[in-house]
C-alpha positions in Angstrom: -93.3 71.5 -87.5 -93.7 70.7 -91.2 -91.1 72.2 -93.2 -92.2 73.9 -96.4 -91.0 74.3 -99.6 -92.0 76.9 -101.8 -91.4 76.5 -106.0 -91.2 79.6 -108.3 -90.5 82.6 -106.3 -92.2 85.6 -108.7 -94.5 87.9 -106.9 -96.7 85.1 -105.5 -93.9 82.5 -104.5 -91.6 84.7 -102.9 -94.5 86.9 -100.8 -95.2 83.0 -99.6 -91.8 81.7 -98.9 -90.9 84.9 -96.5 -94.4 85.4 -94.7 -94.7 81.5 -93.9 -91.1 81.5 -92.3 -92.6 84.8 -90.4 -94.8 82.4 -89.1 -92.5 80.1 -87.9 -91.9 77.6 -90.3 -88.5 76.4 -91.9 -89.0 77.2 -95.7 -86.5 76.6 -98.9 -87.4 78.5 -102.1 -86.7 77.1 -105.6 -86.6 79.0 -109.0 -85.0 77.9 -112.5 -83.5 81.9 -112.4 -80.1 81.5 -111.1 -80.0 85.4 -110.9 -83.5 85.7 -109.4 -82.5 83.3 -106.2 -79.3 85.0 -105.4 -81.0 88.4 -105.5 -83.6 86.7 -102.9 -80.7 85.1 -100.5 -79.1 88.4 -100.3 -82.4 90.0 -99.1 -82.9 91.7 -102.1 -86.6 91.8 -103.4 -87.3 92.4 -107.3 -90.2 93.7 -107.1 -92.0 96.7 -105.2 -94.2 95.3 -102.1 -95.0 97.2 -98.9 -93.2 95.5 -95.8 -92.6 92.4 -97.7 -88.4 93.6 -97.8 -88.7 93.3 -93.8 -90.1 90.3 -93.9 -88.3 88.6 -96.6 -84.8 89.9 -94.8 -86.0 89.1 -91.0 -86.3 85.4 -92.0 -83.4 85.2 -94.0 -81.3 86.4 -90.5 -83.2 84.3 -88.5 -82.1 81.3 -90.7 -85.4 80.2 -91.4 -86.0 81.4 -94.9 -83.4 79.7 -97.7 -83.3 79.5 -101.6 -81.9 77.4 -103.9 -82.0 76.2 -107.9 -81.8 72.5 -106.5 -84.8 70.3 -107.2 -83.0 67.5 -105.3 -83.1 69.4 -102.1 -86.3 70.4 -101.9 -87.7 67.3 -102.3 -85.4 65.6 -99.4 -86.0 68.9 -96.9 -89.9 69.6 -97.4 -93.0 67.8 -96.0 -95.3 70.4 -97.9 -94.5 71.8 -101.4 -96.2 74.9 -102.7 -96.7 75.6 -106.7 -96.4 79.1 -107.0 -95.0 79.3 -110.7 -96.8 81.7 -113.2 -99.5 81.0 -115.3 -99.6 83.9 -117.9 -101.4 84.1 -121.4 -100.7 82.5 -124.3 -99.2 84.6 -126.9 -102.0 85.4 -129.3 -104.7 83.4 -127.3 -107.3 84.2 -124.4 -105.9 80.7 -122.4 -103.7 80.1 -119.7 -100.1 78.9 -120.4 -100.0 76.2 -117.7 -96.9 74.3 -119.0 -94.9 76.0 -116.1 -97.0 74.2 -113.5 -96.5 71.2 -115.6 -92.4 71.2 -115.5 -92.5 72.3 -111.7 -94.3 68.9 -111.2 -92.7 66.8 -113.9 -89.1 68.2 -111.8 -90.4 67.3 -108.7 -92.4 64.2 -108.6 -89.9 61.7 -109.6 -87.3 62.9 -106.5 -90.5 62.6 -103.6 -90.0 59.2 -102.2 -91.7 59.4 -99.0 -94.7 60.9 -97.6 -95.6 64.6 -98.5 -98.0 66.8 -100.0 -97.9 68.7 -103.0 -100.3 72.1 -103.0 -100.9 74.3 -105.7 -101.3 77.9 -105.5 -101.0 79.2 -108.8 -104.4 80.3 -110.6 -105.2 77.8 -113.3 -108.2 76.6 -115.6 -110.4 74.3 -113.7 -109.8 70.6 -114.8 -105.9 71.5 -114.1 -106.0 70.0 -110.3 -106.9 66.5 -111.7 -105.0 66.2 -114.3 -101.8 67.6 -112.4 -102.9 64.7 -109.5 -102.8 61.9 -112.2 -99.4 63.3 -113.6 -97.7 63.1 -109.6 -99.4 60.2 -109.3 -97.6 58.3 -112.3 -94.3 60.3 -111.8 -93.4 60.0 -107.7 -91.9 57.2 -106.9 -93.6 56.9 -102.9 -97.5 56.1 -103.2 -98.0 58.8 -100.4 -97.4 61.9 -102.2 -101.0 64.1 -102.7 -102.0 66.8 -104.2 -104.2 69.7 -102.8 -105.7 73.0 -104.7 -105.3 75.9 -102.2 -105.5 78.9 -104.2 -103.9 82.3 -103.4 -106.2 85.8 -103.1 -102.9 88.2 -102.7 -103.8 91.6 -103.4 -100.8 94.1 -104.9 -99.6 96.2 -102.2 -101.2 94.3 -99.3 -99.6 90.5 -100.5 -98.0 90.7 -96.5 -101.5 90.9 -94.9 -103.5 88.7 -97.2 -101.0 86.2 -96.8 -100.4 86.6 -93.0 -104.6 87.6 -92.2 -106.3 86.5 -95.5 -110.0 86.9 -95.6 -110.7 83.2 -96.6 -108.5 80.1 -97.0 -110.2 77.5 -99.5 -108.2 74.3 -100.0 -109.4 72.0 -102.3 -108.7 68.2 -101.1 -109.4 64.5 -101.8 -108.5 63.2 -98.3 -108.7 63.7 -95.1 -105.2 63.6 -94.6 -104.4 66.6 -97.1 -106.9 68.3 -95.3 -104.9 67.8 -91.6 -101.6 68.5 -93.2 -103.4 72.1 -94.5 -104.9 72.9 -91.4 -101.6 72.3 -89.4 -99.8 74.5 -91.6 -102.3 77.4 -91.6 -103.2 76.5 -87.8 -102.1 80.0 -86.7 -104.0 81.9 -89.0 -107.2 79.5 -88.2 -106.7 80.2 -84.5 -107.2 84.1 -85.4 -110.6 83.0 -87.0 -110.1 82.9 -91.0 -112.5 81.3 -92.4 -111.8 77.9 -94.0 -114.1 76.4 -97.0 -112.7 72.5 -97.5 -113.8 71.3 -101.0 -113.1 69.8 -104.0 -110.6 70.3 -106.9 -113.0 71.9 -109.5 -114.5 74.4 -106.9 -111.1 75.5 -105.3 -109.9 76.3 -108.9 -113.4 78.2 -109.9 -112.9 80.1 -106.9 -110.2 82.2 -107.5 -111.3 83.0 -111.3 -114.9 83.6 -110.1 -113.7 85.9 -107.9 -112.1 88.2 -110.3 -114.2 87.9 -112.7 -117.1 89.1 -110.8 -114.4 92.2 -109.2 -113.8 93.1 -113.2 -117.2 92.8 -113.9 -117.8 95.3 -111.0 -115.4 97.5 -112.0 -116.9 97.4 -115.6 -120.3 98.5 -114.7 -119.4 101.5 -113.2 -117.3 102.4 -116.4 -120.0 101.6 -118.5 -122.1 103.7 -116.7 -119.4 106.2 -116.6 -120.2 105.9 -120.5 -124.0 107.0 -120.0 -123.0 110.0 -118.0 -120.9 111.5 -120.4 -123.4 111.2 -123.0 -125.8 112.6 -121.0 -124.1 115.3 -118.5 -124.5 113.5 -115.2 -121.6 112.7 -113.0 -120.4 108.7 -112.3 -118.6 109.8 -109.5 -122.1 110.8 -107.5 -123.8 107.9 -109.3 -121.0 105.5 -107.6 -121.7 107.2 -104.3 -125.2 106.9 -104.0 -125.0 103.1 -105.6 -122.5 102.1 -102.3 -125.3 103.2 -100.4 -127.0 100.4 -100.9 -125.6 97.0 -98.7 -126.7 95.0 -101.9 -124.1 96.6 -104.0 -121.7 98.1 -101.9 -118.8 100.5 -102.6 -115.8 98.5 -103.3 -114.7 98.2 -106.7 -117.3 101.2 -107.5 -114.7 103.2 -108.2 -115.1 104.7 -112.0 -112.1 105.8 -113.8 -109.4 104.4 -115.8 -110.1 100.7 -115.1 -108.1 97.6 -114.4 -104.6 96.2 -115.4 -102.0 94.3 -114.0 -100.9 90.1 -114.3 -104.0 89.0 -112.9 -107.4 90.3 -113.7 -107.1 90.7 -117.3 -105.6 87.7 -118.1 -107.2 85.7 -115.7 -110.9 86.6 -117.1 -110.0 85.5 -120.6 -108.8 82.2 -119.2 -111.8 81.7 -117.8 -113.5 82.5 -121.1 -111.5 79.9 -122.8 -111.9 77.4 -120.5 -115.5 77.8 -120.5 -115.5 77.7 -124.3 -113.4 74.5 -123.8 -116.5 72.8 -121.5 -119.4 74.0 -123.6 -120.5 76.4 -121.5 -118.8 79.3 -123.8 -122.2 81.3 -123.2 -122.5 81.3 -119.2 -119.3 83.4 -119.4 -119.8 85.7 -122.8 -120.6 88.8 -120.9 -117.2 89.0 -119.7 -116.0 89.6 -123.5 -118.2 93.1 -123.2 -116.3 93.3 -119.4 -113.1 93.5 -121.3 -114.1 95.4 -124.3 -115.3 98.4 -121.4 -112.0 97.7 -119.5 -110.3 98.7 -123.1 -112.3 101.2 -123.8 -111.9 103.6 -121.3 -108.0 103.6 -122.0 -109.3 104.9 -125.9 -111.5 107.7 -124.1 -108.9 108.9 -122.3 -107.0 109.2 -124.9 -109.7 111.0 -126.7 -110.2 113.6 -124.0 -106.9 114.5 -124.0 -106.9 115.2 -127.4 -109.9 117.0 -127.2 -108.5 119.2 -124.8 -105.2 120.3 -127.3 -107.6 121.2 -130.0 -107.5 117.8 -132.0 -104.3 116.6 -132.3 -101.3 115.9 -130.1 -98.5 116.9 -132.8 -95.8 119.2 -131.5 -97.5 118.7 -127.5 -96.0 117.4 -124.9 -97.8 115.2 -122.2 -97.1 114.7 -118.9 -98.6 111.2 -117.4 -98.4 110.7 -114.3 -98.2 107.2 -113.3 -96.8 104.0 -115.2 -98.2 101.4 -112.4 -101.1 99.8 -113.0 -102.2 100.9 -109.5 -100.9 102.6 -106.9 -98.1 100.5 -104.2 -97.3 98.2 -106.9 -94.4 98.5 -109.2 -96.4 95.9 -111.7 -96.7 97.8 -115.3 -98.2 94.1 -116.8 -101.3 95.3 -119.1 -101.1 98.8 -117.3 -103.6 101.1 -118.8 -101.5 104.3 -118.0 -98.8 102.7 -120.1 -101.3 101.7 -122.6 -102.5 105.3 -122.5 -99.1 106.8 -122.8 -97.7 105.0 -125.9 -100.9 105.3 -127.9 -100.3 109.1 -127.0 -97.1 109.0 -128.6 -98.2 106.6 -131.6 -100.3 109.6 -132.2 -97.3 112.2 -132.4 -97.4 113.2 -128.7 -93.9 114.4 -126.9 -94.7 111.9 -123.8 -92.8 112.1 -120.5 -93.7 109.6 -117.6 -93.5 109.8 -114.2 -94.1 106.8 -111.3 -92.8 106.6 -107.7 -92.0 102.9 -108.2 -92.6 101.5 -111.8 -89.8 103.7 -113.8 -87.4 100.8 -114.6 -90.4 97.8 -115.4 -91.8 101.1 -117.4 -88.6 101.9 -119.7 -88.3 98.3 -120.3 -91.7 97.9 -121.2 -92.0 101.2 -123.4 -88.1 102.1 -124.4 -89.7 105.2 -126.6 -91.5 106.9 -124.1 -89.7 109.7 -122.6 -89.6 109.6 -118.3 -89.2 112.2 -115.7 -87.7 111.7 -111.9 -90.3 113.3 -110.3 -94.2 114.7 -111.0 -92.8 118.4 -111.1 -89.9 117.5 -113.9 -92.2 115.5 -116.0 -94.5 118.5 -115.9 -92.5 120.8 -117.1 -93.8 122.4 -120.0 -96.4 120.4 -120.7 -99.5 121.4 -122.4 -101.5 118.7 -120.9 -101.2 116.5 -117.4 -102.7 112.9 -117.2 -103.7 111.4 -113.9 -103.3 107.5 -114.7 -102.4 106.0 -111.6 -103.9 107.2 -108.5 -100.5 107.0 -105.9 -100.9 109.1 -102.9 -98.4 111.4 -104.0 -100.3 112.5 -107.3 -103.8 113.0 -105.2 -101.8 115.2 -102.9 -100.4 117.7 -105.7 -100.4 121.3 -105.1 -102.3 122.8 -108.5 -100.7 125.8 -107.9 -97.1 124.5 -107.5 -97.8 122.1 -110.8 -99.3 125.2 -112.6 -96.0 126.9 -112.2 -94.5 123.9 -113.9 -96.6 123.6 -117.1 -97.2 125.8 -120.2 -101.2 124.8 -120.6 -102.7 124.4 -117.0 -104.9 121.0 -118.8 -105.6 118.2 -116.4 -107.3 115.0 -117.2 -107.9 112.7 -114.0 -108.1 109.1 -115.1 -108.9 108.2 -111.9 -111.1 110.4 -110.2 -108.7 110.9 -107.6 -108.8 114.9 -107.5 -111.2 117.5 -106.1 -112.2 119.2 -109.5 -113.0 122.6 -107.5 -109.5 122.9 -106.3 -107.8 122.6 -109.9 -110.6 124.8 -111.6 -110.1 127.7 -109.0 -106.4 127.6 -109.7 -106.9 127.9 -113.3 -106.5 124.8 -114.8 -109.1 123.4 -117.4 -110.2 120.0 -115.5 -111.9 116.9 -117.7 -112.6 113.4 -115.9 -114.3 110.1 -117.2 -117.6 109.8 -116.7 -117.9 113.3 -115.4 -119.3 116.8 -116.9 
């Protein structure tokens, strides 16, 4: 059985390493951050992902999974090297920063003295794989070192399932040998009937960003309809329900609300636009600028709705924000709509208290000027308005009477259309939501 290494142990890398060990492989993960490696080696996951801590600890205990900071060690150990480093948005630009990909290849390649396959999983601008393959060929001593590209499609909150039983596998290869190696690595998934798409480098790179661009467009479409509904008195939730019955459209990602955030969708569509400009086909993706703009407008509209409920000003008013993570079942606050709204209300003079079941530590680091509560009821104490901004089950199940006993005024703005308006209005709450009368 092939021995695997995973370069980069952030969200993608730590998940991939633990899950490939779960599938029976010997796996060695590497990172340039010693503190992160120490935590992982001790079975301490540095982020929240349901089910992953158990997988991590189980495979540390059985010896199939280890971590290191030594490139020499992984070069000697591995037959297949997965590159799982981050590609963040460049400061002040739309383009993706691929310097971590380049750095990992530059560190690994000179140490590769025998046959092996390097596999990119990071989300990169189209054309990166071809350039990385040339870099690998130039720097690796062995002529039997080859590159493949195998994009990831992880959903935060479902990453273990998405790795062990993905909805599809995509591999970009230049040889039958590289294809056969990856068929061996993913033999379990293929035997379970997971579809495999074998393609070239460019197509494999485009699959991930195209999927994210489509999903972002679908989310922003229904939120654009929410803007129209607000102007006409229509109900966007009923509109979405009716559209979902059309098989050509479907209901997934058609939930109206505060919009998308996180470390992938926003930066990926912006990087896609930037790369299209470099290729001279920027007009092909010009619609993504409006997709991005609609998404940001939802945050502004959320602030406006809350301010109107308070008579036109946040000054001297207490605001409870339920949610900090960009989505439930995650502690990720990168580009979080919830935190953006909370921070803007704070800038406008509101006394803001935030609660989130998992993301409080990250939220405190990102927005230290905000107040934070240890429970929904604590955060709501004395509030003049409550904003539900991340649709955790805990918030969707809140009793309006119990919450009402804590607040100063029974005003609520449902940023995710997650509550039942009739239930809250019956309990004496003034209920508002994006795209609803």
